[in-house]
C-alpha positions as protocol buffer text, in pm:
chain_id: "A"
residue {
  index: 1
  type: UNK
  ca { x: 33011 y: -1504 z: 24052 }
}
residue {
  index: 2
  type: UNK
  ca { x: 32882 y: -1272 z: 23785 }
}
residue {
  index: 3
  type: UNK
  ca { x: 32557 y: -1168 z: 23617 }
}
residue {
  index: 4
  type: UNK
  ca { x: 32549 y: -1210 z: 23241 }
}
residue {
  index: 5
  type: UNK
  ca { x: 32365 y: -1259 z: 22916 }
}
residue {
  index: 6
  type: UNK
  ca { x: 32466 y: -1586 z: 22750 }
}
residue {
  index: 7
  type: UNK
  ca { x: 32514 y: -1591 z: 22373 }
}
residue {
  index: 8
  type: UNK
  ca { x: 32339 y: -1907 z: 22256 }
}
residue {
  index: 9
  type: UNK
  ca { x: 32205 y: -1830 z: 21908 }
}
residue {
  index: 10
  type: UNK
  ca { x: 32380 y: -2086 z: 21681 }
}
residue {
  index: 11
  type: UNK
  ca { x: 32407 y: -1849 z: 21383 }
}
residue {
  index: 12
  type: UNK
  ca { x: 32565 y: -1571 z: 21589 }
}
residue {
  index: 13
  type: UNK
  ca { x: 32795 y: -1818 z: 21767 }
}
residue {
  index: 14
  type: UNK
  ca { x: 32909 y: -1945 z: 21426 }
}
residue {
  index: 15
  type: UNK
  ca { x: 32989 y: -1590 z: 21307 }
}
residue {
  index: 16
  type: UNK
  ca { x: 33176 y: -1514 z: 21629 }
}
residue {
  index: 17
  type: UNK
  ca { x: 33373 y: -1837 z: 21589 }
}
residue {
  index: 18
  type: UNK
  ca { x: 33483 y: -1730 z: 21240 }
}
residue {
  index: 19
  type: UNK
  ca { x: 33611 y: -1397 z: 21372 }
}
residue {
  index: 20
  type: UNK
  ca { x: 33778 y: -1573 z: 21665 }
}
residue {
  index: 21
  type: UNK
  ca { x: 33950 y: -1807 z: 21416 }
}
residue {
  index: 22
  type: UNK
  ca { x: 34082 y: -1503 z: 21227 }
}
residue {
  index: 23
  type: UNK
  ca { x: 34213 y: -1359 z: 21556 }
}
residue {
  index: 24
  type: UNK
  ca { x: 34378 y: -1693 z: 21642 }
}
residue {
  index: 25
  type: UNK
  ca { x: 34535 y: -1708 z: 21294 }
}
residue {
  index: 26
  type: UNK
  ca { x: 34731 y: -1390 z: 21377 }
}
residue {
  index: 27
  type: UNK
  ca { x: 34974 y: -1609 z: 21569 }
}
residue {
  index: 28
  type: UNK
  ca { x: 34964 y: -1390 z: 21881 }
}
residue {
  index: 29
  type: UNK
  ca { x: 34985 y: -1599 z: 22201 }
}
residue {
  index: 30
  type: UNK
  ca { x: 34634 y: -1605 z: 22349 }
}
residue {
  index: 31
  type: UNK
  ca { x: 34366 y: -1797 z: 22534 }
}
residue {
  index: 32
  type: UNK
  ca { x: 34053 y: -1795 z: 22316 }
}
residue {
  index: 33
  type: UNK
  ca { x: 33711 y: -1810 z: 22485 }
}
residue {
  index: 34
  type: UNK
  ca { x: 33528 y: -2136 z: 22420 }
}
residue {
  index: 35
  type: UNK
  ca { x: 33212 y: -2096 z: 22209 }
}
residue {
  index: 36
  type: UNK
  ca { x: 32992 y: -2236 z: 22487 }
}
residue {
  index: 37
  type: UNK
  ca { x: 33121 y: -1966 z: 22724 }
}
residue {
  index: 38
  type: UNK
  ca { x: 33033 y: -1661 z: 22511 }
}
residue {
  index: 39
  type: UNK
  ca { x: 32851 y: -1405 z: 22725 }
}
residue {
  index: 40
  type: UNK
  ca { x: 32818 y: -1036 z: 22805 }
}
residue {
  index: 41
  type: UNK
  ca { x: 32902 y: -963 z: 23165 }
}
residue {
  index: 42
  type: UNK
  ca { x: 32656 y: -719 z: 23320 }
}
residue {
  index: 43
  type: UNK
  ca { x: 32827 y: -723 z: 23660 }
}
residue {
  index: 44
  type: UNK
  ca { x: 33123 y: -916 z: 23796 }
}
residue {
  index: 45
  type: UNK
  ca { x: 33060 y: -988 z: 24165 }
}
residue {
  index: 46
  type: UNK
  ca { x: 33355 y: -1204 z: 24266 }
}
residue {
  index: 47
  type: UNK
  ca { x: 33365 y: -1448 z: 24554 }
}
residue {
  index: 48
  type: UNK
  ca { x: 33083 y: -1419 z: 24806 }
}
residue {
  index: 49
  type: UNK
  ca { x: 32982 y: -1629 z: 25107 }
}
residue {
  index: 50
  type: UNK
  ca { x: 32704 y: -1879 z: 25038 }
}
residue {
  index: 51
  type: UNK
  ca { x: 32445 y: -1695 z: 25252 }
}
residue {
  index: 52
  type: UNK
  ca { x: 32491 y: -1389 z: 25030 }
}
residue {
  index: 53
  type: UNK
  ca { x: 32416 y: -1591 z: 24714 }
}
residue {
  index: 54
  type: UNK
  ca { x: 32055 y: -1639 z: 24829 }
}
residue {
  index: 55
  type: UNK
  ca { x: 32028 y: -1268 z: 24910 }
}
residue {
  index: 56
  type: UNK
  ca { x: 32161 y: -1175 z: 24565 }
}
residue {
  index: 57
  type: UNK
  ca { x: 31898 y: -1402 z: 24412 }
}
residue {
  index: 58
  type: UNK
  ca { x: 31606 y: -1266 z: 24616 }
}
residue {
  index: 59
  type: UNK
  ca { x: 31706 y: -902 z: 24667 }
}
residue {
  index: 60
  type: UNK
  ca { x: 31872 y: -830 z: 24331 }
}
residue {
  index: 61
  type: UNK
  ca { x: 31781 y: -1072 z: 24054 }
}
residue {
  index: 62
  type: UNK
  ca { x: 31418 y: -1137 z: 24143 }
}
residue {
  index: 63
  type: UNK
  ca { x: 31355 y: -761 z: 24148 }
}
residue {
  index: 64
  type: UNK
  ca { x: 31491 y: -697 z: 23797 }
}
residue {
  index: 65
  type: UNK
  ca { x: 31218 y: -637 z: 23543 }
}
residue {
  index: 66
  type: UNK
  ca { x: 31284 y: -596 z: 23172 }
}
residue {
  index: 67
  type: UNK
  ca { x: 31113 y: -652 z: 22840 }
}
residue {
  index: 68
  type: UNK
  ca { x: 31284 y: -855 z: 22564 }
}
residue {
  index: 69
  type: UNK
  ca { x: 31521 y: -637 z: 22361 }
}
residue {
  index: 70
  type: UNK
  ca { x: 31768 y: -670 z: 22075 }
}
residue {
  index: 71
  type: UNK
  ca { x: 32145 y: -656 z: 22092 }
}
residue {
  index: 72
  type: UNK
  ca { x: 32344 y: -598 z: 21774 }
}
residue {
  index: 73
  type: UNK
  ca { x: 32708 y: -707 z: 21773 }
}
residue {
  index: 74
  type: UNK
  ca { x: 32937 y: -479 z: 21577 }
}
residue {
  index: 75
  type: UNK
  ca { x: 33307 y: -407 z: 21564 }
}
residue {
  index: 76
  type: UNK
  ca { x: 33620 y: -583 z: 21680 }
}
residue {
  index: 77
  type: UNK
  ca { x: 33839 y: -409 z: 21936 }
}
residue {
  index: 78
  type: UNK
  ca { x: 34078 y: -458 z: 22226 }
}
residue {
  index: 79
  type: UNK
  ca { x: 34126 y: -348 z: 22584 }
}
residue {
  index: 80
  type: UNK
  ca { x: 34311 y: -142 z: 22691 }
}
residue {
  index: 81
  type: UNK
  ca { x: 34386 y: -58 z: 22324 }
}
residue {
  index: 82
  type: UNK
  ca { x: 34461 y: -210 z: 21984 }
}
residue {
  index: 83
  type: UNK
  ca { x: 34839 y: -167 z: 22016 }
}
residue {
  index: 84
  type: UNK
  ca { x: 34861 y: -307 z: 22371 }
}
residue {
  index: 85
  type: UNK
  ca { x: 34581 y: -563 z: 22372 }
}
residue {
  index: 86
  type: UNK
  ca { x: 34505 y: -780 z: 22673 }
}
residue {
  index: 87
  type: UNK
  ca { x: 34147 y: -866 z: 22572 }
}
residue {
  index: 88
  type: UNK
  ca { x: 34002 y: -890 z: 22220 }
}
residue {
  index: 89
  type: UNK
  ca { x: 33630 y: -822 z: 22208 }
}
residue {
  index: 90
  type: UNK
  ca { x: 33327 y: -774 z: 21986 }
}
residue {
  index: 91
  type: UNK
  ca { x: 33131 y: -458 z: 22056 }
}
residue {
  index: 92
  type: UNK
  ca { x: 32762 y: -381 z: 22079 }
}
residue {
  index: 93
  type: UNK
  ca { x: 32594 y: -113 z: 21867 }
}
residue {
  index: 94
  type: UNK
  ca { x: 32225 y: -160 z: 21954 }
}
residue {
  index: 95
  type: UNK
  ca { x: 32074 y: -231 z: 22295 }
}
residue {
  index: 96
  type: UNK
  ca { x: 32335 y: -58 z: 22510 }
}
residue {
  index: 97
  type: UNK
  ca { x: 32072 y: 161 z: 22682 }
}
residue {
  index: 98
  type: UNK
  ca { x: 31879 y: -150 z: 22787 }
}
residue {
  index: 99
  type: UNK
  ca { x: 32198 y: -309 z: 22920 }
}
residue {
  index: 100
  type: UNK
  ca { x: 32284 y: 5 z: 23118 }
}
residue {
  index: 101
  type: UNK
  ca { x: 31936 y: 21 z: 23271 }
}
residue {
  index: 102
  type: UNK
  ca { x: 31956 y: -343 z: 23383 }
}
residue {
  index: 103
  type: UNK
  ca { x: 32313 y: -290 z: 23505 }
}
residue {
  index: 104
  type: UNK
  ca { x: 32199 y: 13 z: 23711 }
}
residue {
  index: 105
  type: UNK
  ca { x: 31925 y: -197 z: 23875 }
}
residue {
  index: 106
  type: UNK
  ca { x: 32179 y: -470 z: 23954 }
}
residue {
  index: 107
  type: UNK
  ca { x: 32420 y: -214 z: 24098 }
}
residue {
  index: 108
  type: UNK
  ca { x: 32153 y: -60 z: 24323 }
}
residue {
  index: 109
  type: UNK
  ca { x: 32052 y: -401 z: 24454 }
}
residue {
  index: 110
  type: UNK
  ca { x: 32410 y: -508 z: 24522 }
}
residue {
  index: 111
  type: UNK
  ca { x: 32484 y: -182 z: 24706 }
}
residue {
  index: 112
  type: UNK
  ca { x: 32180 y: -243 z: 24930 }
}
residue {
  index: 113
  type: UNK
  ca { x: 32345 y: -574 z: 25023 }
}
residue {
  index: 114
  type: UNK
  ca { x: 32673 y: -397 z: 25102 }
}
residue {
  index: 115
  type: UNK
  ca { x: 32859 y: -517 z: 24791 }
}
residue {
  index: 116
  type: UNK
  ca { x: 33087 y: -234 z: 24676 }
}
residue {
  index: 117
  type: UNK
  ca { x: 33075 y: -108 z: 24316 }
}
residue {
  index: 118
  type: UNK
  ca { x: 33328 y: -232 z: 24062 }
}
residue {
  index: 119
  type: UNK
  ca { x: 33645 y: -30 z: 24020 }
}
residue {
  index: 120
  type: UNK
  ca { x: 33598 y: 34 z: 23650 }
}
residue {
  index: 121
  type: UNK
  ca { x: 33504 y: 388 z: 23553 }
}
residue {
  index: 122
  type: UNK
  ca { x: 33229 y: 316 z: 23305 }
}
residue {
  index: 123
  type: UNK
  ca { x: 33025 y: 10 z: 23205 }
}
residue {
  index: 124
  type: UNK
  ca { x: 33148 y: -94 z: 22861 }
}
residue {
  index: 125
  type: UNK
  ca { x: 32941 y: -391 z: 22741 }
}
residue {
  index: 126
  type: UNK
  ca { x: 33130 y: -629 z: 22512 }
}
residue {
  index: 127
  type: UNK
  ca { x: 33177 y: -995 z: 22423 }
}
residue {
  index: 128
  type: UNK
  ca { x: 33528 y: -1119 z: 22503 }
}
residue {
  index: 129
  type: UNK
  ca { x: 33661 y: -1364 z: 22243 }
}
residue {
  index: 130
  type: UNK
  ca { x: 34027 y: -1395 z: 22352 }
}
residue {
  index: 131
  type: UNK
  ca { x: 34273 y: -1300 z: 22624 }
}
residue {
  index: 132
  type: UNK
  ca { x: 34615 y: -1202 z: 22490 }
}
residue {
  index: 133
  type: UNK
  ca { x: 34919 y: -1364 z: 22652 }
}
residue {
  index: 134
  type: UNK
  ca { x: 35208 y: -1207 z: 22458 }
}
residue {
  index: 135
  type: UNK
  ca { x: 35315 y: -968 z: 22181 }
}
residue {
  index: 136
  type: UNK
  ca { x: 35459 y: -1202 z: 21917 }
}
residue {
  index: 137
  type: UNK
  ca { x: 35296 y: -1124 z: 21575 }
}
residue {
  index: 138
  type: UNK
  ca { x: 35115 y: -825 z: 21726 }
}
residue {
  index: 139
  type: UNK
  ca { x: 35111 y: -636 z: 21394 }
}
residue {
  index: 140
  type: UNK
  ca { x: 34911 y: -921 z: 21240 }
}
residue {
  index: 141
  type: UNK
  ca { x: 34651 y: -897 z: 21518 }
}
residue {
  index: 142
  type: UNK
  ca { x: 34631 y: -517 z: 21484 }
}
residue {
  index: 143
  type: UNK
  ca { x: 34559 y: -561 z: 21113 }
}
residue {
  index: 144
  type: UNK
  ca { x: 34277 y: -808 z: 21183 }
}
residue {
  index: 145
  type: UNK
  ca { x: 34122 y: -587 z: 21453 }
}
residue {
  index: 146
  type: UNK
  ca { x: 34133 y: -284 z: 21221 }
}
residue {
  index: 147
  type: UNK
  ca { x: 33988 y: -488 z: 20932 }
}
residue {
  index: 148
  type: UNK
  ca { x: 33684 y: -589 z: 21140 }
}
residue {
  index: 149
  type: UNK
  ca { x: 33646 y: -271 z: 21348 }
}
residue {
  index: 150
  type: UNK
  ca { x: 33319 y: -175 z: 21174 }
}
residue {
  index: 151
  type: UNK
  ca { x: 33191 y: -523 z: 21084 }
}
residue {
  index: 152
  type: UNK
  ca { x: 32840 y: -620 z: 21196 }
}
residue {
  index: 153
  type: UNK
  ca { x: 32822 y: -979 z: 21322 }
}
residue {
  index: 154
  type: UNK
  ca { x: 32454 y: -1024 z: 21396 }
}
residue {
  index: 155
  type: UNK
  ca { x: 32190 y: -970 z: 21661 }
}
residue {
  index: 156
  type: UNK
  ca { x: 32003 y: -1156 z: 21931 }
}
residue {
  index: 157
  type: UNK
  ca { x: 31689 y: -1097 z: 22128 }
}
residue {
  index: 158
  type: UNK
  ca { x: 31769 y: -1087 z: 22500 }
}
residue {
  index: 159
  type: UNK
  ca { x: 31511 y: -1282 z: 22697 }
}
residue {
  index: 160
  type: UNK
  ca { x: 31718 y: -1390 z: 22999 }
}
residue {
  index: 161
  type: UNK
  ca { x: 31983 y: -1267 z: 23235 }
}
residue {
  index: 162
  type: UNK
  ca { x: 32163 y: -1518 z: 23453 }
}
residue {
  index: 163
  type: UNK
  ca { x: 32353 y: -1536 z: 23778 }
}
residue {
  index: 164
  type: UNK
  ca { x: 32660 y: -1748 z: 23699 }
}
residue {
  index: 165
  type: UNK
  ca { x: 32913 y: -1930 z: 23910 }
}
residue {
  index: 166
  type: UNK
  ca { x: 33263 y: -1956 z: 23766 }
}
residue {
  index: 167
  type: UNK
  ca { x: 33493 y: -2240 z: 23864 }
}
residue {
  index: 168
  type: UNK
  ca { x: 33848 y: -2194 z: 23737 }
}
residue {
  index: 169
  type: UNK
  ca { x: 34026 y: -2505 z: 23607 }
}
residue {
  index: 170
  type: UNK
  ca { x: 34352 y: -2565 z: 23421 }
}
residue {
  index: 171
  type: UNK
  ca { x: 34163 y: -2602 z: 23094 }
}
residue {
  index: 172
  type: UNK
  ca { x: 33960 y: -2286 z: 23150 }
}
residue {
  index: 173
  type: UNK
  ca { x: 33657 y: -2164 z: 23345 }
}
residue {
  index: 174
  type: UNK
  ca { x: 33344 y: -2372 z: 23393 }
}
residue {
  index: 175
  type: UNK
  ca { x: 33029 y: -2160 z: 23418 }
}
residue {
  index: 176
  type: UNK
  ca { x: 32719 y: -2281 z: 23598 }
}
residue {
  index: 177
  type: UNK
  ca { x: 32386 y: -2098 z: 23597 }
}
residue {
  index: 178
  type: UNK
  ca { x: 32260 y: -2045 z: 23955 }
}
residue {
  index: 179
  type: UNK
  ca { x: 31950 y: -1845 z: 23862 }
}
residue {
  index: 180
  type: UNK
  ca { x: 31779 y: -1716 z: 23551 }
}
residue {
  index: 181
  type: UNK
  ca { x: 31554 y: -1411 z: 23521 }
}
residue {
  index: 182
  type: UNK
  ca { x: 31319 y: -1407 z: 23224 }
}
residue {
  index: 183
  type: UNK
  ca { x: 31204 y: -1093 z: 23045 }
}
residue {
  index: 184
  type: UNK
  ca { x: 30839 y: -1011 z: 23108 }
}
């Protein structure tokens, strides 16, 4: 399970697809993210027993309050770094403070339920577009990432956050929305 913001705006999805196509054209072995699965993860939760799902809904998600806000997508990058990429992502230049505030609320609620914090040092909101599987043609990918490192791709207004269930299959993950919280 995870809590996320889905990217559903057709214009932004189209722009992301074009950048993803450029990344794919590098020839680096990878697993691109399907357009219908674009999202920003606010908090990965992992596997939890079914009784805890209801508690996460009532004690965490239902208590989150936020007003609609804008996210601007800017810059192409990679984790852990451009020269040893495992994940290629699009960054966020506007709206990070709102994301952090919501993330902090989620974190507090999950801790109250006894769910330990994630191991990562700092919340780094991003939109994953591909997972890298090898290093063949790496220099071509580095060139593309550097070329788009300051590019602005568009913006969305965030009106919903969602609790998602992920089912892993051979052809990729299938995400199902378990609960949606609307901005007020």
